[in-house]
N, CA, C and O atoms as a GROMACS GRO file, in nm:
protein
  488
    1MET      N    1  12.975  15.513   9.524
    1MET     CA    2  12.993  15.445   9.396
    1MET      C    3  12.853  15.400   9.345
    1MET      O    4  12.774  15.338   9.417
    2LYS      N    5  12.827  15.434   9.221
    2LYS     CA    6  12.700  15.401   9.163
    2LYS      C    7  12.697  15.248   9.132
    2LYS      O    8  12.798  15.190   9.092
    3GLN      N    9  12.583  15.186   9.151
    3GLN     CA   10  12.568  15.040   9.133
    3GLN      C   11  12.470  15.013   9.022
    3GLN      O   12  12.392  15.101   8.986
    4LYS      N   13  12.472  14.896   8.969
    4LYS     CA   14  12.370  14.845   8.875
    4LYS      C   15  12.294  14.736   8.950
    4LYS      O   16  12.354  14.639   8.998
    5LEU      N   17  12.164  14.752   8.961
    5LEU     CA   18  12.081  14.660   9.042
    5LEU      C   19  11.967  14.604   8.961
    5LEU      O   20  11.897  14.677   8.892
    6LEU      N   21  11.947  14.471   8.970
    6LEU     CA   22  11.838  14.404   8.908
    6LEU      C   23  11.750  14.356   9.026
    6LEU      O   24  11.793  14.271   9.104
    7PHE      N   25  11.631  14.410   9.038
    7PHE     CA   26  11.535  14.362   9.137
    7PHE      C   27  11.445  14.257   9.075
    7PHE      O   28  11.369  14.284   8.982
    8MET      N   29  11.455  14.135   9.129
    8MET     CA   30  11.373  14.021   9.086
    8MET      C   31  11.262  14.010   9.189
    8MET      O   32  11.287  13.975   9.304
    9ILE      N   33  11.141  14.038   9.149
    9ILE     CA   34  11.029  14.032   9.243
    9ILE      C   35  10.960  13.895   9.220
    9ILE      O   36  10.880  13.876   9.128
   10PHE      N   37  10.995  13.802   9.310
   10PHE     CA   38  10.944  13.665   9.296
   10PHE      C   39  10.838  13.631   9.397
   10PHE      O   40  10.773  13.526   9.388
   11THR      N   41  10.819  13.720   9.497
   11THR     CA   42  10.725  13.694   9.602
   11THR      C   43  10.580  13.725   9.566
   11THR      O   44  10.553  13.814   9.485
   12GLY      N   45  10.490  13.654   9.623
   12GLY     CA   46  10.348  13.679   9.606
   12GLY      C   47  10.294  13.770   9.718
   12GLY      O   48  10.176  13.806   9.719
   13GLU      N   49  10.384  13.807   9.814
   13GLU     CA   50  10.341  13.888   9.931
   13GLU      C   51  10.339  14.036   9.894
   13GLU      O   52  10.439  14.092   9.850
   14ALA      N   53  10.222  14.099   9.913
   14ALA     CA   54  10.200  14.234   9.875
   14ALA      C   55  10.299  14.332   9.948
   14ALA      O   56  10.351  14.424   9.886
   15CYS      N   57  10.322  14.311  10.073
   15CYS     CA   58  10.413  14.398  10.146
   15CYS      C   59  10.553  14.393  10.088
   15CYS      O   60  10.615  14.497  10.067
   16LYS      N   61  10.604  14.273  10.061
   16LYS     CA   62  10.736  14.261  10.003
   16LYS      C   63  10.746  14.320   9.860
   16LYS      O   64  10.846  14.380   9.822
   17GLN      N   65  10.638  14.299   9.782
   17GLN     CA   66  10.628  14.362   9.645
   17GLN      C   67  10.642  14.510   9.658
   17GLN      O   68  10.723  14.571   9.588
   18ASN      N   69  10.561  14.572   9.748
   18ASN     CA   70  10.566  14.717   9.766
   18ASN      C   71  10.704  14.765   9.798
   18ASN      O   72  10.753  14.862   9.742
   19HIS      N   73  10.765  14.693   9.889
   19HIS     CA   74  10.900  14.734   9.935
   19HIS      C   75  11.004  14.720   9.826
   19HIS      O   76  11.095  14.801   9.815
   20ALA      N   77  10.989  14.614   9.744
   20ALA     CA   78  11.083  14.599   9.636
   20ALA      C   79  11.073  14.715   9.538
   20ALA      O   80  11.175  14.767   9.493
   21PHE      N   81  10.955  14.756   9.507
   21PHE     CA   82  10.935  14.872   9.417
   21PHE      C   83  10.985  15.000   9.486
   21PHE      O   84  11.050  15.083   9.423
   22LEU      N   85  10.956  15.015   9.615
   22LEU     CA   86  11.006  15.134   9.688
   22LEU      C   87  11.156  15.141   9.691
   22LEU      O   88  11.213  15.249   9.671
   23TYR      N   89  11.222  15.028   9.715
   23TYR     CA   90  11.370  15.033   9.718
   23TYR      C   91  11.427  15.053   9.582
   23TYR      O   92  11.527  15.122   9.569
   24ALA      N   93  11.367  14.993   9.476
   24ALA     CA   94  11.416  15.017   9.342
   24ALA      C   95  11.402  15.163   9.304
   24ALA      O   96  11.495  15.219   9.246
   25LEU      N   97  11.292  15.225   9.335
   25LEU     CA   98  11.275  15.367   9.306
   25LEU      C   99  11.372  15.451   9.384
   25LEU      O  100  11.428  15.546   9.329
   26GLU      N  101  11.394  15.419   9.511
   26GLU     CA  102  11.496  15.493   9.593
   26GLU      C  103  11.630  15.488   9.528
   26GLU      O  104  11.694  15.592   9.512
   27CYS      N  105  11.676  15.365   9.489
   27CYS     CA  106  11.808  15.351   9.432
   27CYS      C  107  11.818  15.424   9.300
   27CYS      O  108  11.921  15.486   9.271
   28SER      N  109  11.713  15.417   9.216
   28SER     CA  110  11.713  15.489   9.090
   28SER      C  111  11.722  15.641   9.112
   28SER      O  112  11.797  15.709   9.042
   29GLU      N  113  11.647  15.692   9.206
   29GLU     CA  114  11.649  15.835   9.235
   29GLU      C  115  11.781  15.881   9.293
   29GLU      O  116  11.814  16.000   9.288
   30LYS      N  117  11.859  15.788   9.348
   30LYS     CA  118  11.993  15.820   9.398
   30LYS      C  119  12.098  15.802   9.291
   30LYS      O  120  12.216  15.815   9.321
   31GLY      N  121  12.061  15.773   9.170
   31GLY     CA  122  12.151  15.766   9.056
   31GLY      C  123  12.203  15.628   9.020
   31GLY      O  124  12.288  15.615   8.932
   32HIS      N  125  12.152  15.524   9.087
   32HIS     CA  126  12.189  15.389   9.051
   32HIS      C  127  12.114  15.342   8.929
   32HIS      O  128  12.002  15.388   8.908
   33THR      N  129  12.171  15.253   8.848
   33THR     CA  130  12.101  15.198   8.737
   33THR      C  131  12.017  15.079   8.792
   33THR      O  132  12.069  14.990   8.859
   34VAL      N  133  11.885  15.081   8.761
   34VAL     CA  134  11.795  14.984   8.821
   34VAL      C  135  11.703  14.926   8.716
   34VAL      O  136  11.652  15.000   8.632
   35ARG      N  137  11.680  14.793   8.719
   35ARG     CA  138  11.586  14.726   8.636
   35ARG      C  139  11.502  14.638   8.733
   35ARG      O  140  11.549  14.594   8.838
   36ILE      N  141  11.379  14.615   8.692
   36ILE     CA  142  11.284  14.532   8.770
   36ILE      C  143  11.231  14.424   8.679
   36ILE      O  144  11.187  14.453   8.567
   37ILE      N  145  11.233  14.299   8.724
   37ILE     CA  146  11.170  14.186   8.656
   37ILE      C  147  11.070  14.119   8.756
   37ILE      O  148  11.102  14.092   8.871
   38LEU      N  149  10.955  14.094   8.706
   38LEU     CA  150  10.852  14.016   8.779
   38LEU      C  151  10.860  13.873   8.742
   38LEU      O  152  10.859  13.839   8.624
   39GLU      N  153  10.870  13.785   8.841
   39GLU     CA  154  10.888  13.640   8.815
   39GLU      C  155  10.806  13.560   8.909
   39GLU      O  156  10.774  13.606   9.019
   40GLY      N  157  10.767  13.434   8.868
   40GLY     CA  158  10.697  13.347   8.954
   40GLY      C  159  10.568  13.410   9.010
   40GLY      O  160  10.495  13.477   8.937
   41PRO      N  161  10.540  13.387   9.136
   41PRO     CA  162  10.419  13.440   9.195
   41PRO      C  163  10.414  13.596   9.194
   41PRO      O  164  10.308  13.657   9.203
   42GLY      N  165  10.533  13.656   9.183
   42GLY     CA  166  10.540  13.799   9.179
   42GLY      C  167  10.471  13.863   9.061
   42GLY      O  168  10.434  13.980   9.066
   43THR      N  169  10.452  13.785   8.953
   43THR     CA  170  10.387  13.836   8.833
   43THR      C  171  10.240  13.879   8.860
   43THR      O  172  10.187  13.970   8.795
   44ALA      N  173  10.177  13.811   8.958
   44ALA     CA  174  10.043  13.833   8.986
   44ALA      C  175  10.016  13.972   9.049
   44ALA      O  176   9.900  14.012   9.066
   45CYS      N  177  10.121  14.044   9.084
   45CYS     CA  178  10.102  14.177   9.142
   45CYS      C  179  10.037  14.273   9.045
   45CYS      O  180   9.982  14.374   9.088
   46VAL      N  181  10.040  14.246   8.919
   46VAL     CA  182   9.972  14.331   8.821
   46VAL      C  183   9.821  14.331   8.839
   46VAL      O  184   9.753  14.423   8.794
   47ASN      N  185   9.770  14.226   8.905
   47ASN     CA  186   9.626  14.226   8.940
   47ASN      C  187   9.590  14.340   9.034
   47ASN      O  188   9.475  14.386   9.035
   48ARG      N  189   9.684  14.387   9.111
   48ARG     CA  190   9.662  14.486   9.211
   48ARG      C  191   9.655  14.631   9.149
   48ARG      O  192   9.627  14.728   9.220
   49LEU      N  193   9.679  14.642   9.021
   49LEU     CA  194   9.679  14.775   8.960
   49LEU      C  195   9.540  14.832   8.944
   49LEU      O  196   9.523  14.950   8.917
   50THR      N  197   9.441  14.750   8.962
   50THR     CA  198   9.298  14.799   8.954
   50THR      C  199   9.256  14.852   9.089
   50THR      O  200   9.151  14.914   9.099
   51GLU      N  201   9.335  14.829   9.195
   51GLU     CA  202   9.299  14.873   9.332
   51GLU      C  203   9.363  15.005   9.358
   51GLU      O  204   9.472  15.034   9.309
   52ASP      N  205   9.291  15.086   9.438
   52ASP     CA  206   9.351  15.206   9.489
   52ASP      C  207   9.454  15.162   9.594
   52ASP      O  208   9.434  15.064   9.665
   53GLY      N  209   9.562  15.234   9.603
   53GLY     CA  210   9.658  15.200   9.708
   53GLY      C  211   9.798  15.232   9.663
   53GLY      O  212   9.822  15.282   9.553
   54LYS      N  213   9.889  15.202   9.753
   54LYS     CA  214  10.032  15.232   9.736
   54LYS      C  215  10.091  15.161   9.620
   54LYS      O  216  10.172  15.220   9.548
   55PHE      N  217  10.056  15.035   9.596
   55PHE     CA  218  10.121  14.957   9.491
   55PHE      C  219  10.099  15.021   9.353
   55PHE      O  220  10.192  15.033   9.274
   56ARG      N  221   9.974  15.060   9.328
   56ARG     CA  222   9.949  15.126   9.195
   56ARG      C  223  10.031  15.246   9.173
   56ARG      O  224  10.079  15.269   9.062
   57GLU      N  225  10.050  15.328   9.280
   57GLU     CA  226  10.137  15.447   9.274
   57GLU      C  227  10.284  15.407   9.248
   57GLU      O  228  10.350  15.467   9.164
   58LEU      N  229  10.333  15.308   9.321
   58LEU     CA  230  10.469  15.266   9.304
   58LEU      C  231  10.498  15.206   9.167
   58LEU      O  232  10.603  15.231   9.108
   59PHE      N  233  10.403  15.126   9.116
   59PHE     CA  234  10.413  15.068   8.985
   59PHE      C  235  10.419  15.179   8.879
   59PHE      O  236  10.505  15.176   8.791
   60ALA      N  237  10.330  15.275   8.888
   60ALA     CA  238  10.330  15.387   8.790
   60ALA      C  239  10.457  15.464   8.791
   60ALA      O  240  10.510  15.498   8.685
   61ARG      N  241  10.512  15.493   8.912
   61ARG     CA  242  10.635  15.563   8.921
   61ARG      C  243  10.752  15.484   8.860
   61ARG      O  244  10.836  15.543   8.791
   62ALA      N  245  10.758  15.355   8.884
   62ALA     CA  246  10.860  15.267   8.827
   62ALA      C  247  10.847  15.266   8.676
   62ALA      O  248  10.946  15.279   8.604
   63LYS      N  249  10.726  15.250   8.628
   63LYS     CA  250  10.699  15.249   8.487
   63LYS      C  251  10.743  15.375   8.419
   63LYS      O  252  10.811  15.371   8.317
   64ASN      N  253  10.703  15.489   8.475
   64ASN     CA  254  10.736  15.619   8.424
   64ASN      C  255  10.886  15.648   8.427
   64ASN      O  256  10.937  15.726   8.347
   65ALA      N  257  10.955  15.583   8.521
   65ALA     CA  258  11.105  15.603   8.533
   65ALA      C  259  11.176  15.509   8.445
   65ALA      O  260  11.298  15.517   8.434
   66GLY      N  261  11.103  15.416   8.376
   66GLY     CA  262  11.166  15.321   8.284
   66GLY      C  263  11.238  15.210   8.348
   66GLY      O  264  11.329  15.153   8.288
   67LEU      N  265  11.199  15.173   8.474
   67LEU     CA  266  11.265  15.072   8.551
   67LEU      C  267  11.220  14.932   8.515
   67LEU      O  268  11.294  14.836   8.540
   68LEU      N  269  11.102  14.915   8.456
   68LEU     CA  270  11.042  14.784   8.438
   68LEU      C  271  11.099  14.713   8.313
   68LEU      O  272  11.069  14.747   8.199
   69GLU      N  273  11.184  14.610   8.343
   69GLU     CA  274  11.243  14.534   8.230
   69GLU      C  275  11.132  14.443   8.170
   69GLU      O  276  11.127  14.426   8.048
   70GLY      N  277  11.048  14.387   8.253
   70GLY     CA  278  10.939  14.300   8.203
   70GLY      C  279  10.900  14.199   8.307
   70GLY      O  280  10.929  14.210   8.426
   71THR      N  281  10.831  14.098   8.254
   71THR     CA  282  10.776  13.991   8.339
   71THR      C  283  10.799  13.858   8.271
   71THR      O  284  10.797  13.846   8.148
   72CYS      N  285  10.820  13.756   8.355
   72CYS     CA  286  10.838  13.619   8.302
   72CYS      C  287  10.719  13.576   8.220
   72CYS      O  288  10.605  13.584   8.266
   73LYS      N  289  10.746  13.531   8.097
   73LYS     CA  290  10.637  13.485   8.010
   73LYS      C  291  10.566  13.367   8.069
   73LYS      O  292  10.444  13.366   8.077
   74THR      N  293  10.643  13.266   8.110
   74THR     CA  294  10.581  13.146   8.165
   74THR      C  295  10.501  13.168   8.289
   74THR      O  296  10.388  13.121   8.303
   75ALA      N  297  10.564  13.244   8.381
   75ALA     CA  298  10.495  13.272   8.506
   75ALA      C  299  10.371  13.357   8.483
   75ALA      O  300  10.270  13.338   8.551
   76SER      N  301  10.375  13.452   8.390
   76SER     CA  302  10.259  13.535   8.359
   76SER      C  303  10.149  13.455   8.302
   76SER      O  304  10.034  13.497   8.305
   77GLY      N  305  10.181  13.338   8.247
   77GLY     CA  306  10.077  13.249   8.194
   77GLY      C  307  10.025  13.156   8.296
   77GLY      O  308   9.939  13.074   8.267
   78GLY      N  309  10.075  13.166   8.419
   78GLY     CA  310  10.022  13.091   8.531
   78GLY      C  311  10.110  12.977   8.570
   78GLY      O  312  10.078  12.910   8.668
   79CYS      N  313  10.220  12.948   8.501
   79CYS     CA  314  10.316  12.842   8.531
   79CYS      C  315  10.243  12.708   8.549
   79CYS      O  316  10.287  12.625   8.628
   80SER      N  317  10.131  12.688   8.474
   80SER     CA  318  10.056  12.568   8.485
   80SER      C  319  10.003  12.537   8.621
   80SER      O  320   9.979  12.421   8.655
   81THR      N  321   9.984  12.643   8.702
   81THR     CA  322   9.932  12.629   8.837
   81THR      C  323   9.782  12.606   8.841
   81THR      O  324   9.728  12.548   8.936
   82GLY      N  325   9.715  12.651   8.737
   82GLY     CA  326   9.570  12.647   8.736
   82GLY      C  327   9.505  12.753   8.814
   82GLY      O  328   9.382  12.759   8.821
   83GLU      N  329   9.585  12.844   8.877
   83GLU     CA  330   9.533  12.953   8.955
   83GLU      C  331   9.501  13.071   8.860
   83GLU      O  332   9.589  13.127   8.794
   84LYS      N  333   9.374  13.103   8.857
   84LYS     CA  334   9.328  13.214   8.765
   84LYS      C  335   9.402  13.340   8.791
   84LYS      O  336   9.432  13.411   8.695
   85LEU      N  337   9.433  13.375   8.913
   85LEU     CA  338   9.499  13.499   8.948
   85LEU      C  339   9.645  13.502   8.899
   85LEU      O  340   9.705  13.609   8.890
   86ARG      N  341   9.700  13.387   8.868
   86ARG     CA  342   9.836  13.379   8.823
   86ARG      C  343   9.854  13.398   8.673
   86ARG      O  344   9.965  13.416   8.624
   87SER      N  345   9.738  13.394   8.598
   87SER     CA  346   9.743  13.408   8.451
   87SER      C  347   9.721  13.555   8.419
   87SER      O  348   9.607  13.600   8.408
   88VAL      N  349   9.833  13.629   8.404
   88VAL     CA  350   9.824  13.775   8.396
   88VAL      C  351   9.893  13.832   8.272
   88VAL      O  352   9.921  13.951   8.263
   89ALA      N  353   9.917  13.745   8.178
   89ALA     CA  354   9.992  13.789   8.054
   89ALA      C  355   9.923  13.904   7.984
   89ALA      O  356   9.989  14.000   7.944
   90LYS      N  357   9.795  13.896   7.969
   90LYS     CA  358   9.721  14.003   7.903
   90LYS      C  359   9.728  14.136   7.975
   90LYS      O  360   9.745  14.241   7.913
   91ILE      N  361   9.714  14.129   8.105
   91ILE     CA  362   9.727  14.256   8.188
   91ILE      C  363   9.868  14.309   8.174
   91ILE      O  364   9.888  14.429   8.158
   92ALA      N  365   9.968  14.221   8.180
   92ALA     CA  366  10.110  14.266   8.173
   92ALA      C  367  10.136  14.335   8.040
   92ALA      O  368  10.200  14.440   8.035
   93GLU      N  369  10.085  14.275   7.930
   93GLU     CA  370  10.105  14.336   7.803
   93GLU      C  371  10.031  14.466   7.792
   93GLU      O  372  10.084  14.562   7.737
   94LYS      N  373   9.912  14.472   7.842
   94LYS     CA  374   9.836  14.599   7.839
   94LYS      C  375   9.912  14.709   7.915
   94LYS      O  376   9.904  14.826   7.877
   95GLU      N  377   9.983  14.674   8.019
   95GLU     CA  378  10.063  14.768   8.094
   95GLU      C  379  10.197  14.801   8.025
   95GLU      O  380  10.272  14.887   8.071
   96GLY      N  381  10.225  14.733   7.914
   96GLY     CA  382  10.346  14.765   7.835
   96GLY      C  383  10.466  14.684   7.891
   96GLY      O  384  10.581  14.717   7.864
   97LEU      N  385  10.439  14.581   7.968
   97LEU     CA  386  10.551  14.496   8.015
   97LEU      C  387  10.591  14.394   7.906
   97LEU      O  388  10.506  14.330   7.844
   98LYS      N  389  10.723  14.383   7.886
   98LYS     CA  390  10.773  14.279   7.796
   98LYS      C  391  10.752  14.145   7.861
   98LYS      O  392  10.772  14.133   7.982
   99LEU      N  393  10.712  14.041   7.784
   99LEU     CA  394  10.708  13.906   7.832
   99LEU      C  395  10.842  13.843   7.800
   99LEU      O  396  10.875  13.822   7.683
  100ILE      N  397  10.919  13.814   7.900
  100ILE     CA  398  11.058  13.773   7.885
  100ILE      C  399  11.059  13.619   7.890
  100ILE      O  400  10.998  13.559   7.979
  101SER      N  401  11.128  13.555   7.794
  101SER     CA  402  11.131  13.410   7.787
  101SER      C  403  11.267  13.357   7.746
  101SER      O  404  11.276  13.251   7.684
  102ASP      N  405  11.375  13.430   7.778
  102ASP     CA  406  11.506  13.392   7.728
  102ASP      C  407  11.574  13.278   7.804
  102ASP      O  408  11.685  13.240   7.769
  103LEU      N  409  11.510  13.222   7.909
  103LEU     CA  410  11.564  13.107   7.983
  103LEU      C  411  11.458  12.996   7.990
  103LEU      O  412  11.387  12.980   8.089
  104ASP      N  413  11.450  12.921   7.882
  104ASP     CA  414  11.360  12.814   7.872
  104ASP      C  415  11.218  12.853   7.906
  104ASP      O  416  11.149  12.782   7.978
  105GLY      N  417  11.174  12.969   7.854
  105GLY     CA  418  11.041  13.025   7.876
  105GLY      C  419  11.036  13.121   7.995
  105GLY      O  420  10.936  13.190   8.011
  106HIS      N  421  11.137  13.128   8.076
  106HIS     CA  422  11.138  13.208   8.193
  106HIS      C  423  11.232  13.328   8.169
  106HIS      O  424  11.300  13.336   8.067
  107ALA      N  425  11.232  13.422   8.266
  107ALA     CA  426  11.315  13.543   8.255
  107ALA      C  427  11.459  13.509   8.305
  107ALA      O  428  11.478  13.481   8.423
  108GLY      N  429  11.552  13.513   8.219
  108GLY     CA  430  11.690  13.489   8.255
  108GLY      C  431  11.756  13.612   8.316
  108GLY      O  432  11.711  13.725   8.295
  109ILE      N  433  11.864  13.587   8.392
  109ILE     CA  434  11.936  13.695   8.456
  109ILE      C  435  12.084  13.700   8.412
  109ILE      O  436  12.155  13.794   8.448
  110ALA      N  437  12.129  13.603   8.336
  110ALA     CA  438  12.269  13.596   8.301
  110ALA      C  439  12.317  13.724   8.227
  110ALA      O  440  12.430  13.770   8.249
  111ARG      N  441  12.234  13.781   8.141
  111ARG     CA  442  12.280  13.900   8.067
  111ARG      C  443  12.298  14.018   8.162
  111ARG      O  444  12.380  14.107   8.136
  112PHE      N  445  12.224  14.020   8.272
  112PHE     CA  446  12.244  14.127   8.371
  112PHE      C  447  12.370  14.101   8.452
  112PHE      O  448  12.449  14.193   8.475
  113VAL      N  449  12.390  13.976   8.495
  113VAL     CA  450  12.511  13.946   8.568
  113VAL      C  451  12.634  13.978   8.485
  113VAL      O  452  12.730  14.035   8.535
  114THR      N  453  12.631  13.941   8.359
  114THR     CA  454  12.740  13.968   8.267
  114THR      C  455  12.769  14.118   8.256
  114THR      O  456  12.884  14.161   8.245
  115ALA      N  457  12.662  14.196   8.260
  115ALA     CA  458  12.669  14.344   8.250
  115ALA      C  459  12.705  14.407   8.379
  115ALA      O  460  12.712  14.530   8.387
  116GLY      N  461  12.729  14.329   8.483
  116GLY     CA  462  12.771  14.383   8.612
  116GLY      C  463  12.661  14.420   8.712
  116GLY      O  464  12.687  14.493   8.808
  117TYR      N  465  12.542  14.372   8.690
  117TYR     CA  466  12.430  14.398   8.781
  117TYR      C  467  12.440  14.311   8.905
  117TYR      O  468  12.478  14.194   8.897
  118GLN      N  469  12.406  14.367   9.018
  118GLN     CA  470  12.386  14.289   9.138
  118GLN      C  471  12.239  14.250   9.140
  118GLN      O  472  12.152  14.335   9.119
  119VAL      N  473  12.212  14.124   9.166
  119VAL     CA  474  12.074  14.076   9.168
  119VAL      C  475  12.018  14.081   9.309
  119VAL      O  476  12.075  14.026   9.403
  120VAL      N  477  11.904  14.148   9.321
  120VAL     CA  478  11.835  14.157   9.453
  120VAL      C  479  11.702  14.084   9.435
  120VAL      O  480  11.622  14.122   9.350
  121VAL      N  481  11.678  13.979   9.515
  121VAL     CA  482  11.558  13.895   9.501
  121VAL      C  483  11.466  13.918   9.616
  121VAL      O  484  11.504  13.910   9.733
  122PHE      N  485  11.339  13.947   9.579
  122PHE     CA  486  11.233  13.958   9.682
  122PHE      C  487  11.140  13.845   9.664
  122PHE      O  488  11.043  13.833   9.738
   0.00000   0.00000   0.00000
């Protein structure tokens, strides 16, 4: 049975980010409907796009497959953390990611739940 899956990448850990993208791509390639949202510390993963490595490849594949729903607008602005690496809105927009702010400035999931998506959080 085909599933609808929303991958919420909330972690700042590179290994978990890579695996979230890997699993999302796997599910999509098997015919499941997949969307990816970057949230919280997970938004900073776009900083890794300038590095050679697996993440850049996975991100490009997900982007080309149309899996990237977007990134949390507030988190991409750094969430008032003061951490320079967390302020990635310009990079996200350059990569064509939507800045999502439908939940008090953050990326909401209710529309996906209503549409029958299972939420997978990393």
